[in-house]
DSSP file (Angstrom, degrees, kcal/mol; ACC not computed):
  #  RESIDUE AA STRUCTURE BP1 BP2  ACC     N-H-->O    O-->H-N    N-H-->O    O-->H-N    TCO  KAPPA ALPHA  PHI   PSI    X-CA   Y-CA   Z-CA
    1    1 A M              0   0    0      0, 0.0     3,-0.1     0, 0.0     0, 0.0   0.000 360.0 360.0 360.0 128.1  212.0   71.7    1.6
    2    2 A P        -     0   0    0      0, 0.0     2,-0.0     0, 0.0     0, 0.0  -0.460 360.0 -98.7 -77.9 153.8  210.4   74.6    3.5
    3    3 A P        -     0   0    0      0, 0.0     2,-0.3     0, 0.0     0, 0.0  -0.320  44.7-165.0 -74.1 152.9  212.6   76.4    6.1
    4    4 A E    >   -     0   0    0     -3,-0.1     3,-1.5     4,-0.0     4,-0.5  -0.854  39.2 -12.9-134.0 165.5  212.1   75.5    9.8
    5    5 A G  T 3> S+     0   0    0     -2,-0.3     4,-1.7     1,-0.3     3,-0.5  -0.131 129.2   9.7  47.2-123.0  212.9   76.7   13.4
    6    6 A K  H 3> S+     0   0    0      1,-0.2     4,-2.6     2,-0.2    -1,-0.3   0.732 124.6  63.6 -57.4 -31.7  215.3   79.5   13.5
    7    7 A E  H <> S+     0   0    0     -3,-1.5     4,-2.8     2,-0.2    -1,-0.2   0.909 107.1  44.7 -53.1 -54.8  215.3   80.0    9.7
    8    8 A I  H  > S+     0   0    0     -3,-0.5     4,-2.4    -4,-0.5    -2,-0.2   0.882 109.7  54.5 -67.1 -35.8  211.6   81.0   10.0
    9    9 A E  H  X S+     0   0    0     -4,-1.7     4,-1.8     2,-0.2    -2,-0.2   0.959 110.3  47.4 -57.0 -50.7  212.3   83.2   13.0
   10   10 A A  H  X S+     0   0    0     -4,-2.6     4,-0.7     1,-0.2    -2,-0.2   0.926 112.6  48.7 -59.0 -47.0  214.9   85.0   10.9
   11   11 A E  H >< S+     0   0    0     -4,-2.8     3,-1.2     1,-0.2     4,-0.5   0.935 111.2  50.0 -63.9 -41.3  212.6   85.4    7.9
   12   12 A M  H >< S+     0   0    0     -4,-2.4     3,-0.9     1,-0.2    11,-0.3   0.779  96.9  67.6 -67.7 -28.6  209.7   86.7   10.1
   13   13 A D  H 3< S+     0   0    0     -4,-1.8    -1,-0.2     1,-0.3    -2,-0.2   0.767  99.0  55.4 -62.7 -20.9  211.9   89.3   11.8
   14   14 A K  T << S+     0   0    0     -3,-1.2    -1,-0.3    -4,-0.7    -2,-0.2   0.646  84.5 104.9 -85.6 -17.1  212.0   91.0    8.5
   15   15 A V    <   -     0   0    0     -3,-0.9     8,-2.5    -4,-0.5     2,-0.4  -0.386  53.2-159.5 -73.4 140.8  208.3   91.3    7.9
   16   16 A Q  B     -A   22   0A   0      6,-0.3     6,-0.2    -2,-0.1    25,-0.1  -0.895  12.8-130.6-115.2 144.8  206.6   94.6    8.4
   17   17 A C    >   -     0   0    0      4,-2.9     3,-1.1    -2,-0.4     6,-0.1  -0.144  42.3 -88.5 -78.6-169.5  202.9   95.2    9.0
   18   18 A H  T 3  S+     0   0    0      1,-0.2    -1,-0.1     2,-0.1    -2,-0.0   0.730 126.2  57.4 -77.9 -18.9  200.9   97.8    6.9
   19   19 A C  T 3  S-     0   0    0      2,-0.1    -1,-0.2     3,-0.0     3,-0.1   0.393 120.0-106.7 -89.9   4.5  201.8  100.7    9.3
   20   20 A G  S <  S+     0   0    0     -3,-1.1     2,-0.2     1,-0.3    -2,-0.1   0.415  78.9 125.9  89.3   2.9  205.5  100.1    8.8
   21   21 A R  S    S-     0   0    0      1,-0.1    -4,-2.9    -5,-0.0    -1,-0.3  -0.494  72.2 -92.4 -85.5 161.9  206.3   98.5   12.1
   22   22 A R  B     -A   16   0A   0     -6,-0.2    20,-0.3    -2,-0.2    -6,-0.3  -0.556  47.1-125.2 -72.8 134.7  208.0   95.1   12.6
   23   23 A A        -     0   0    0     -8,-2.5     2,-0.4   -11,-0.3    18,-0.2  -0.571  22.2-137.3 -85.6 155.0  205.3   92.4   12.8
   24   24 A Y  E     -B   40   0B   0     16,-2.4    16,-1.8    -2,-0.2     2,-0.5  -0.851   6.8-123.4-110.5 140.8  205.3   90.2   15.7
   25   25 A I  E     +B   39   0B   0     -2,-0.4    14,-0.2    14,-0.2    12,-0.1  -0.722  36.8 167.7 -86.2 128.8  204.7   86.5   16.1
   26   26 A R  E     -B   38   0B   0     12,-2.7    12,-2.4    -2,-0.5     2,-0.3  -0.954  32.0-117.4-132.6 149.6  201.9   85.5   18.4
   27   27 A P  E     -B   37   0B   0      0, 0.0     2,-0.4     0, 0.0    10,-0.2  -0.731  22.6-131.4 -91.0 152.1  200.1   82.2   19.2
   28   28 A S        -     0   0    0      8,-1.6     7,-3.3    -2,-0.3     8,-0.5  -0.767  19.1-174.9 -90.4 135.5  196.4   81.9   18.5
   29   29 A W        +     0   0    0     -2,-0.4     2,-0.2     5,-0.2    -1,-0.1   0.090  42.5 121.4-124.1  24.7  194.5   80.4   21.5
   30   30 A R  S >  S-     0   0    0      3,-0.4     3,-1.0     1,-0.1    -2,-0.1  -0.514  74.8-112.4 -81.0 152.6  191.1   80.1   19.8
   31   31 A D  T 3  S+     0   0    0      1,-0.2    38,-0.2    -2,-0.2    -1,-0.1   0.840 114.5  51.6 -53.6 -37.0  189.5   76.7   19.5
   32   32 A N  T 3  S+     0   0    0      1,-0.2    -1,-0.2    37,-0.1    33,-0.1   0.718 128.3  20.3 -75.9 -19.4  189.8   76.4   15.8
   33   33 A N  S X  S+     0   0    0     -3,-1.0     3,-1.0    32,-0.1    -3,-0.4  -0.426  79.0 177.4-144.5  62.3  193.6   77.3   15.8
   34   34 A P  T 3  S-     0   0    0      0, 0.0    -5,-0.2     0, 0.0     3,-0.1  -0.534  74.8  -1.6 -78.4 128.1  195.0   76.6   19.3
   35   35 A G  T 3  S+     0   0    0     -7,-3.3     2,-0.6    -2,-0.3    -6,-0.1   0.394  92.2 138.6  81.0  -6.2  198.8   77.3   19.5
   36   36 A R    <   -     0   0    0     -3,-1.0    -8,-1.6    -8,-0.5    -1,-0.2  -0.632  49.0-133.3 -80.5 123.1  199.1   78.1   15.9
   37   37 A R  E     +B   27   0B   0     -2,-0.6    19,-1.8   -10,-0.2    20,-1.4  -0.297  27.0 176.9 -79.1 156.6  201.4   81.1   15.5
   38   38 A F  E     -BC  26  55B   0    -12,-2.4   -12,-2.7    17,-0.3     2,-0.4  -0.957  29.8-113.5-148.8 164.3  200.6   84.2   13.3
   39   39 A L  E     +BC  25  54B   0     15,-4.0    15,-1.9    -2,-0.3     2,-0.3  -0.869  41.9 169.2 -97.1 134.5  202.2   87.6   12.3
   40   40 A G  E     -BC  24  53B   0    -16,-1.8   -16,-2.4    -2,-0.4    13,-0.2  -0.967  41.0 -76.8-143.3 165.6  200.4   90.7   13.5
   41   41 A C    >   -     0   0    0     11,-0.9     3,-2.4    -2,-0.3   -18,-0.1  -0.257  44.3-115.8 -60.4 149.7  200.8   94.3   13.8
   42   42 A A  T 3  S+     0   0    0      1,-0.3    -1,-0.1   -20,-0.3     7,-0.1   0.794 120.3  48.4 -50.9 -34.7  203.0   95.4   16.7
   43   43 A K  T >  S+     0   0    0      5,-0.1     3,-2.4     3,-0.1    -1,-0.3  -0.002  81.8 160.3-101.2  28.7  199.9   97.1   18.2
   44   44 A H  T <   +     0   0    0     -3,-2.4     3,-0.1     1,-0.2     7,-0.1  -0.288  68.7  23.6 -52.9 129.2  197.6   94.0   17.7
   45   45 A G  T 3  S+     0   0    0      1,-0.4    -1,-0.2     2,-0.0     2,-0.2   0.312 103.0 107.1  94.9  -5.3  194.6   94.3   20.0
   46   46 A H  S X  S-     0   0    0     -3,-2.4     3,-1.1     4,-0.1    -1,-0.4  -0.588  80.3-116.3 -96.8 166.3  194.8   98.2   20.2
   47   47 A M  T 3  S+     0   0    0      1,-0.2    -1,-0.1    -2,-0.2    -3,-0.0   0.818 113.2  50.7 -71.8 -33.6  192.5  100.6   18.5
   48   48 A D  T 3  S+     0   0    0     -5,-0.1     2,-0.3    -4,-0.0    -1,-0.2   0.078  84.7 122.0 -96.5  25.6  195.2  102.1   16.3
   49   49 A A    <   -     0   0    0     -3,-1.1     2,-0.1    -6,-0.2    -5,-0.1  -0.642  60.7-125.1 -83.3 142.2  196.5   98.7   15.1
   50   50 A C        -     0   0    0     -2,-0.3    -9,-0.3     1,-0.1    -4,-0.1  -0.265  23.7-109.3 -80.0 177.7  196.5   98.0   11.4
   51   51 A S        +     0   0    0    -11,-0.1    -1,-0.1    -7,-0.1    -2,-0.0   0.322  64.7 142.3 -89.7   9.3  194.7   94.9    9.9
   52   52 A F        +     0   0    0    -12,-0.0   -11,-0.9     1,-0.0     2,-0.3  -0.270  18.2 158.4 -58.2 130.3  198.0   93.0    9.0
   53   53 A F  E     +C   40   0B   0    -13,-0.2     2,-0.3     2,-0.0   -13,-0.2  -0.933   9.4 161.6-154.0 128.6  197.6   89.3    9.6
   54   54 A M  E     -C   39   0B   0    -15,-1.9   -15,-4.0    -2,-0.3     2,-0.2  -0.959  35.2-121.8-151.2 134.4  199.6   86.2    8.2
   55   55 A W  E     -C   38   0B   0     -2,-0.3   -17,-0.3   -17,-0.3   -18,-0.1  -0.492  18.8-171.9 -69.9 140.9  199.7   82.7    9.4
   56   56 A V        +     0   0    0    -19,-1.8   -18,-0.2    -2,-0.2    -1,-0.1   0.718  69.2  51.5-100.5 -34.8  203.1   81.4   10.3
   57   57 A D  S    S-     0   0    0    -20,-1.4     3,-0.1     1,-0.1    -1,-0.1  -0.724  90.8-105.6 -99.7 154.9  202.3   77.7   10.9
   58   58 A P        -     0   0    0      0, 0.0   -21,-0.1     0, 0.0    -1,-0.1  -0.306  48.5 -84.3 -71.0 161.0  200.4   75.5    8.6
   59   59 A L        -     0   0    0      1,-0.1     2,-0.2    -4,-0.1   -26,-0.1  -0.372  47.7-132.1 -60.2 140.0  196.8   74.5    9.4
   60   60 A M        -     0   0    0      1,-0.1    -1,-0.1    -3,-0.1   -24,-0.0  -0.607  24.6 -97.2 -94.1 159.0  196.6   71.5   11.8
   61   61 A C     >  -     0   0    0     -2,-0.2     4,-1.9     1,-0.1     3,-0.5  -0.314  37.7-105.2 -67.6 160.0  194.4   68.5   11.3
   62   62 A A  H  > S+     0   0    0      1,-0.2     4,-3.0     2,-0.2     5,-0.2   0.917 119.4  54.2 -50.6 -50.0  191.1   68.4   13.1
   63   63 A R  H  > S+     0   0    0      1,-0.2     4,-2.5     2,-0.2    -1,-0.2   0.855 106.7  50.5 -50.8 -42.7  192.4   65.8   15.7
   64   64 A S  H  > S+     0   0    0     -3,-0.5     4,-2.7     2,-0.2     5,-0.2   0.897 110.6  50.1 -63.4 -45.1  195.3   68.0   16.7
   65   65 A R  H  X S+     0   0    0     -4,-1.9     4,-2.7     2,-0.2     5,-0.3   0.939 112.2  47.0 -64.8 -45.9  193.0   71.0   17.2
   66   66 A E  H  X S+     0   0    0     -4,-3.0     4,-2.9     1,-0.2    -2,-0.2   0.930 113.2  48.8 -59.4 -43.1  190.7   69.0   19.3
   67   67 A A  H  X S+     0   0    0     -4,-2.5     4,-2.5    -5,-0.2    -1,-0.2   0.917 114.7  44.0 -55.2 -46.9  193.5   67.6   21.4
   68   68 A I  H  X S+     0   0    0     -4,-2.7     4,-2.3     2,-0.2    -2,-0.2   0.938 114.4  48.7 -60.9 -47.8  195.1   70.9   21.9
   69   69 A S  H  X S+     0   0    0     -4,-2.7     4,-2.5    -5,-0.2     5,-0.2   0.923 111.3  51.3 -63.7 -43.1  191.8   72.6   22.7
   70   70 A G  H  X S+     0   0    0     -4,-2.9     4,-2.8    -5,-0.3    -1,-0.2   0.951 111.8  48.0 -57.9 -50.0  190.9   69.7   25.2
   71   71 A L  H  X S+     0   0    0     -4,-2.5     4,-2.2     1,-0.2    -2,-0.2   0.844 109.3  52.7 -57.3 -37.1  194.3   70.2   26.9
   72   72 A L  H  X S+     0   0    0     -4,-2.3     4,-2.1     2,-0.2    -1,-0.2   0.905 111.3  45.5 -67.9 -43.4  193.9   73.9   27.2
   73   73 A R  H  X S+     0   0    0     -4,-2.5     4,-2.3     1,-0.2    -2,-0.2   0.903 113.1  50.0 -66.1 -39.3  190.5   73.6   28.8
   74   74 A R  H  X S+     0   0    0     -4,-2.8     4,-2.4    -5,-0.2    -2,-0.2   0.882 111.1  48.9 -65.3 -34.8  191.8   70.9   31.2
   75   75 A T  H  X S+     0   0    0     -4,-2.2     4,-1.8    -5,-0.2    -2,-0.2   0.866 112.0  50.6 -72.5 -33.1  194.8   73.2   32.1
   76   76 A T  H  X S+     0   0    0     -4,-2.1     4,-2.0     2,-0.2    -2,-0.2   0.896 111.3  46.5 -66.5 -39.3  192.4   76.1   32.7
   77   77 A Q  H  X S+     0   0    0     -4,-2.3     4,-2.2     2,-0.2    -2,-0.2   0.936 112.4  50.9 -66.4 -48.0  190.1   73.9   34.9
   78   78 A L  H  X S+     0   0    0     -4,-2.4     4,-2.8     1,-0.2    -2,-0.2   0.867 109.2  51.9 -65.4 -37.1  193.3   72.6   36.9
   79   79 A E  H  X S+     0   0    0     -4,-1.8     4,-2.7    -5,-0.2    -1,-0.2   0.966 109.4  48.9 -64.7 -46.2  194.5   76.2   37.4
   80   80 A K  H  X S+     0   0    0     -4,-2.0     4,-2.8     1,-0.2    -2,-0.2   0.911 111.8  50.2 -57.4 -40.7  191.0   77.2   38.8
   81   81 A E  H  X S+     0   0    0     -4,-2.2     4,-2.7     1,-0.2    -1,-0.2   0.921 110.0  50.0 -66.4 -42.3  191.2   74.2   41.1
   82   82 A I  H  X S+     0   0    0     -4,-2.8     4,-2.4     2,-0.2    -1,-0.2   0.888 109.2  50.6 -61.4 -35.8  194.6   75.1   42.3
   83   83 A Q  H  X S+     0   0    0     -4,-2.7     4,-1.8     1,-0.2    -2,-0.2   0.927 111.4  48.5 -65.5 -41.8  193.5   78.7   43.0
   84   84 A L  H  X S+     0   0    0     -4,-2.8     4,-2.0     1,-0.2    -2,-0.2   0.861 110.7  51.6 -67.5 -32.9  190.5   77.4   45.0
   85   85 A C  H  X S+     0   0    0     -4,-2.7     4,-2.7     1,-0.2    -1,-0.2   0.898 108.4  51.5 -65.0 -39.8  192.8   75.0   46.9
   86   86 A K  H  X S+     0   0    0     -4,-2.4     4,-2.4     1,-0.2    -2,-0.2   0.849 110.0  47.9 -63.8 -34.8  195.1   77.9   47.7
   87   87 A Q  H  X S+     0   0    0     -4,-1.8     4,-2.0     2,-0.2    -1,-0.2   0.870 113.9  48.7 -76.6 -31.7  192.1   80.0   49.1
   88   88 A I  H  X S+     0   0    0     -4,-2.0     4,-2.8     2,-0.2     5,-0.3   0.951 110.5  50.7 -61.5 -49.7  191.0   77.0   51.2
   89   89 A E  H  X S+     0   0    0     -4,-2.7     4,-2.9     1,-0.2     5,-0.2   0.944 110.1  50.0 -56.8 -50.2  194.6   76.5   52.4
   90   90 A N  H  X S+     0   0    0     -4,-2.4     4,-2.6     1,-0.2    -1,-0.2   0.929 111.3  48.7 -59.3 -43.1  194.7   80.3   53.4
   91   91 A K  H  X S+     0   0    0     -4,-2.0     4,-2.5     2,-0.2    -2,-0.2   0.917 111.0  49.3 -62.4 -41.8  191.5   80.0   55.3
   92   92 A V  H  X S+     0   0    0     -4,-2.8     4,-2.6     2,-0.2    -2,-0.2   0.921 111.9  49.1 -57.2 -53.1  192.6   76.9   57.1
   93   93 A M  H  X S+     0   0    0     -4,-2.9     4,-2.5    -5,-0.3    -2,-0.2   0.908 110.1  51.7 -57.9 -42.2  195.9   78.6   58.1
   94   94 A A  H  X S+     0   0    0     -4,-2.6     4,-2.3    -5,-0.2    -2,-0.2   0.926 112.7  44.5 -68.5 -43.7  194.0   81.6   59.3
   95   95 A Y  H  X S+     0   0    0     -4,-2.5     4,-2.8    -5,-0.2    -2,-0.2   0.882 110.3  54.6 -67.0 -31.8  191.7   79.4   61.5
   96   96 A A  H  X S+     0   0    0     -4,-2.6     4,-3.0     2,-0.2     5,-0.2   0.957 111.4  46.7 -66.7 -46.3  194.7   77.3   62.8
   97   97 A V  H  X S+     0   0    0     -4,-2.5     4,-2.7     1,-0.2     5,-0.2   0.912 112.9  47.8 -67.0 -37.1  196.4   80.7   63.9
   98   98 A V  H  X S+     0   0    0     -4,-2.3     4,-3.1     2,-0.2     5,-0.2   0.973 115.1  45.8 -68.6 -46.5  193.2   82.0   65.6
   99   99 A F  H  X S+     0   0    0     -4,-2.8     4,-3.4     1,-0.2    -2,-0.2   0.918 112.9  51.1 -61.2 -40.8  192.7   78.6   67.3
  100  100 A L  H  X S+     0   0    0     -4,-3.0     4,-2.7     2,-0.2    -1,-0.2   0.931 112.2  45.4 -51.9 -52.4  196.4   78.6   68.4
  101  101 A V  H  X S+     0   0    0     -4,-2.7     4,-3.5    -5,-0.2     5,-0.2   0.955 115.3  48.1 -58.7 -48.0  196.1   82.1   69.8
  102  102 A F  H  X S+     0   0    0     -4,-3.1     4,-2.3     1,-0.2    -2,-0.2   0.939 112.4  48.0 -58.7 -47.3  192.9   81.1   71.6
  103  103 A F  H  X S+     0   0    0     -4,-3.4     4,-2.6    -5,-0.2    -1,-0.2   0.896 112.1  50.4 -63.4 -38.8  194.3   77.9   73.0
  104  104 A L  H  X S+     0   0    0     -4,-2.7     4,-2.3     1,-0.2    -2,-0.2   0.948 113.8  43.7 -63.6 -51.0  197.4   79.8   74.2
  105  105 A L  H  X S+     0   0    0     -4,-3.5     4,-2.1     2,-0.2    -1,-0.2   0.822 112.2  52.9 -66.2 -26.4  195.5   82.4   75.9
  106  106 A W  H  X S+     0   0    0     -4,-2.3     4,-3.1    -5,-0.2     5,-0.2   0.899 111.9  45.3 -71.6 -42.3  193.1   79.9   77.4
  107  107 A N  H  X S+     0   0    0     -4,-2.6     4,-1.7     2,-0.2    -2,-0.2   0.881 112.1  53.9 -64.5 -37.1  195.9   77.9   78.8
  108  108 A L  H  X S+     0   0    0     -4,-2.3     4,-1.4     2,-0.2    -2,-0.2   0.925 117.2  35.8 -59.6 -52.6  197.6   81.2   80.1
  109  109 A F  H  X S+     0   0    0     -4,-2.1     4,-1.5     2,-0.2    -2,-0.2   0.849 113.1  54.6 -80.2 -33.3  194.5   82.2   81.9
  110  110 A S  H  X S+     0   0    0     -4,-3.1     4,-1.6     2,-0.2    -1,-0.2   0.849 106.6  54.7 -66.5 -29.1  193.3   78.9   83.1
  111  111 A G  H  X S+     0   0    0     -4,-1.7     4,-1.8    -5,-0.2     3,-0.3   0.917 107.7  50.9 -60.2 -49.0  196.7   78.4   84.7
  112  112 A K  H  X S+     0   0    0     -4,-1.4     4,-1.9     1,-0.2    -1,-0.2   0.819 107.2  52.4 -67.3 -29.3  196.3   81.6   86.5
  113  113 A K  H  X S+     0   0    0     -4,-1.5     4,-2.5     2,-0.2    -1,-0.2   0.842 106.0  53.7 -71.8 -34.7  192.9   80.6   87.7
  114  114 A K  H  X S+     0   0    0     -4,-1.6     4,-2.0    -3,-0.3    -2,-0.2   0.922 110.2  48.5 -64.3 -44.5  194.4   77.3   89.1
  115  115 A K  H  X S+     0   0    0     -4,-1.8     4,-1.5     1,-0.2    -2,-0.2   0.917 113.5  47.1 -59.7 -46.3  196.9   79.3   91.1
  116  116 A E  H  < S+     0   0    0     -4,-1.9    -2,-0.2     1,-0.2    -1,-0.2   0.901 110.5  51.2 -68.0 -37.0  194.2   81.5   92.3
  117  117 A E  H >< S+     0   0    0     -4,-2.5     3,-1.1     1,-0.2     4,-0.2   0.863 109.0  51.0 -68.3 -33.1  192.0   78.6   93.3
  118  118 A S  H 3< S+     0   0    0     -4,-2.0     3,-0.3     1,-0.3     4,-0.2   0.750 111.8  47.5 -81.5 -16.1  194.8   77.0   95.3
  119  119 A S  T 3X S+     0   0    0     -4,-1.5     4,-2.9     1,-0.2    -1,-0.3   0.183  82.1 101.7-104.1  18.7  195.4   80.2   97.2
  120  120 A L  H <> S+     0   0    0     -3,-1.1     4,-2.2     2,-0.2    -1,-0.2   0.827  79.2  54.6 -62.9 -28.8  191.6   80.7   97.9
  121  121 A F  H  > S+     0   0    0     -3,-0.3     4,-2.6    -4,-0.2     5,-0.2   0.943 112.2  44.2 -67.6 -50.5  192.2   79.4  101.4
  122  122 A Q  H  > S+     0   0    0     -4,-0.2     4,-1.9     1,-0.2    -2,-0.2   0.952 113.9  48.5 -59.4 -49.5  194.9   82.1  101.8
  123  123 A R  H  X S+     0   0    0     -4,-2.9     4,-2.1     1,-0.2     5,-0.2   0.939 110.9  52.3 -55.7 -48.1  192.8   84.9  100.2
  124  124 A G  H  X S+     0   0    0     -4,-2.2     4,-1.7     1,-0.3    -1,-0.2   0.876 106.7  52.6 -61.2 -39.3  189.8   83.9  102.4
  125  125 A S  H  X S+     0   0    0     -4,-2.6     4,-0.9     1,-0.2    -1,-0.3   0.878 108.1  51.3 -63.7 -37.3  191.9   84.2  105.5
  126  126 A R  H  < S+     0   0    0     -4,-1.9    -2,-0.2    -5,-0.2    -1,-0.2   0.839 109.9  48.3 -67.4 -35.1  193.0   87.6  104.6
  127  127 A T  H  < S+     0   0    0     -4,-2.1    -1,-0.2     1,-0.2    -2,-0.2   0.842 115.2  43.6 -81.3 -27.9  189.5   88.8  104.0
  128  128 A H  H  < S+     0   0    0     -4,-1.7    11,-2.2    -5,-0.2     2,-0.5   0.508 105.6  69.5 -93.1  -4.6  188.0   87.5  107.3
  129  129 A I  E  <  -D  138   0C   0     -4,-0.9     2,-0.4     9,-0.2     9,-0.2  -0.939  56.6-176.0-119.2 137.7  190.9   88.5  109.6
  130  130 A R  E     -D  137   0C   0      7,-2.9     7,-3.0    -2,-0.5     2,-0.5  -0.953  20.2-133.0-121.2 146.9  191.8   92.0  110.6
  131  131 A R  E     -D  136   0C   0     -2,-0.4     2,-0.4     5,-0.2     5,-0.2  -0.871  21.5-179.7-109.0 138.2  194.7   93.0  112.6
  132  132 A R  E >  S-D  135   0C   0      3,-2.8     3,-2.0    -2,-0.5    -2,-0.0  -0.986  73.5 -15.4-130.0 121.4  194.5   95.4  115.5
  133  133 A H  T 3  S-     0   0    0     -2,-0.4    -1,-0.1     1,-0.3     3,-0.1   0.831 129.3 -50.9  53.6  34.0  197.4   96.3  117.5
  134  134 A G  T 3  S+     0   0    0      1,-0.3     2,-0.3     0, 0.0    -1,-0.3   0.343 116.9 109.2  92.4  -6.4  199.4   93.4  116.2
  135  135 A E  E <  S-D  132   0C   0     -3,-2.0    -3,-2.8     2,-0.0     2,-0.4  -0.811  71.3-115.5-112.6 144.6  196.6   90.7  117.0
  136  136 A E  E     -D  131   0C   0     -2,-0.3     2,-0.4    -5,-0.2    -5,-0.2  -0.671  31.2-170.7 -76.2 129.5  194.4   88.8  114.6
  137  137 A V  E     -D  130   0C   0     -7,-3.0    -7,-2.9    -2,-0.4     2,-0.3  -0.994  15.1-139.0-119.2 124.7  190.7   89.7  115.1
  138  138 A W  E     -D  129   0C   0     -2,-0.4    -9,-0.2    -9,-0.2     3,-0.1  -0.627   8.0-138.7 -79.7 139.1  188.1   87.6  113.3
  139  139 A I  S    S-     0   0    0    -11,-2.2     2,-0.3    -2,-0.3    -1,-0.1   0.938  82.3  -5.5 -64.4 -45.2  185.2   89.5  111.7
  140  140 A N     >  -     0   0    0    -12,-0.2     4,-1.4     1,-0.1    -1,-0.2  -0.967  65.1-116.7-144.8 165.8  182.8   87.0  112.8
  141  141 A D  H  > S+     0   0    0     -2,-0.3     4,-2.1     1,-0.2     5,-0.1   0.826 112.7  58.3 -73.2 -27.1  182.6   83.5  114.5
  142  142 A K  H  > S+     0   0    0      2,-0.2     4,-2.3     1,-0.2    -1,-0.2   0.884 105.2  50.5 -61.9 -43.8  181.1   81.8  111.5
  143  143 A A  H  > S+     0   0    0      2,-0.2     4,-2.2     1,-0.2    -1,-0.2   0.898 110.9  50.4 -64.4 -38.4  184.2   82.9  109.4
  144  144 A K  H  X S+     0   0    0     -4,-1.4     4,-2.2     2,-0.2    -2,-0.2   0.909 109.2  51.6 -66.4 -41.8  186.5   81.4  112.1
  145  145 A E  H  X S+     0   0    0     -4,-2.1     4,-2.5     2,-0.2    -2,-0.2   0.953 112.0  44.2 -53.9 -54.1  184.7   78.2  112.1
  146  146 A V  H  X S+     0   0    0     -4,-2.3     4,-2.7     1,-0.2     5,-0.2   0.916 112.5  52.7 -57.3 -46.9  184.9   77.7  108.4
  147  147 A H  H  X S+     0   0    0     -4,-2.2     4,-2.0     1,-0.2    -1,-0.2   0.882 110.5  48.0 -64.9 -41.6  188.6   78.8  108.4
  148  148 A D  H  X S+     0   0    0     -4,-2.2     4,-2.0     2,-0.2    -1,-0.2   0.860 110.7  50.5 -62.5 -40.8  189.2   76.1  111.1
  149  149 A K  H  X S+     0   0    0     -4,-2.5     4,-2.7     2,-0.2     5,-0.2   0.964 112.8  46.8 -60.6 -50.1  187.3   73.3  109.1
  150  150 A I  H  X S+     0   0    0     -4,-2.7     4,-2.2     1,-0.2     5,-0.2   0.866 111.4  50.3 -66.0 -35.2  189.3   74.1  106.0
  151  151 A T  H  X S+     0   0    0     -4,-2.0     4,-2.2    -5,-0.2    -1,-0.2   0.899 112.9  48.6 -67.6 -39.0  192.7   74.2  107.9
  152  152 A K  H  X S+     0   0    0     -4,-2.0     4,-2.5     1,-0.2    -2,-0.2   0.921 110.9  48.3 -58.7 -48.3  191.7   70.8  109.5
  153  153 A K  H  X S+     0   0    0     -4,-2.7     4,-2.3     1,-0.2     5,-0.2   0.920 111.6  49.9 -66.4 -40.9  190.8   69.2  106.2
  154  154 A I  H  X S+     0   0    0     -4,-2.2     4,-1.3     1,-0.2    -1,-0.2   0.912 111.2  49.8 -64.4 -39.3  194.1   70.5  104.5
  155  155 A A  H  < S+     0   0    0     -4,-2.2    -1,-0.2     1,-0.2     3,-0.2   0.937 109.6  51.2 -67.8 -37.3  196.2   69.1  107.4
  156  156 A E  H  < S+     0   0    0     -4,-2.5    -2,-0.2     1,-0.2    -1,-0.2   0.891 109.9  50.2 -60.9 -41.1  194.4   65.8  107.1
  157  157 A Q  H  <        0   0    0     -4,-2.3    -1,-0.2     1,-0.2    -2,-0.2   0.711 360.0 360.0 -66.3 -25.1  195.1   65.6  103.3
  158  158 A S     <        0   0    0     -4,-1.3    -1,-0.2    -5,-0.2    -2,-0.2   0.549 360.0 360.0 -86.9 360.0  198.7   66.3  103.7
């Protein structure tokens, strides 16, 4: 019976590559051997790595290879979709913050306008009346007529 699990790991820890370093177990993610483990040089993938290579796991059947490859492709696709959703979420949050700031500023300043509009009568009276020696003097008769009409309408509405 072949060794399994931790026994394989213990055996593989003793294996050295051609350049005298301890060989490391890595998984293959290629379509023809997805997830199949192999032993390779500690510097595998670098220019100064040796050519040591040895499979740890037995060859899988074709159906297993197809299934794992399909699952890996689907996982990659889902990860890309998640990334896209996160980007969209970030944009929506940014737009929401901009809208909220705009809305708050609009309410702040439109509320100020309403106060100004309600005091338009008071402002108008200040601009058309001057004081001389403690008396109110109207700039012109038309301004006094308009002021009197507005005062009368306000009194009627109250």
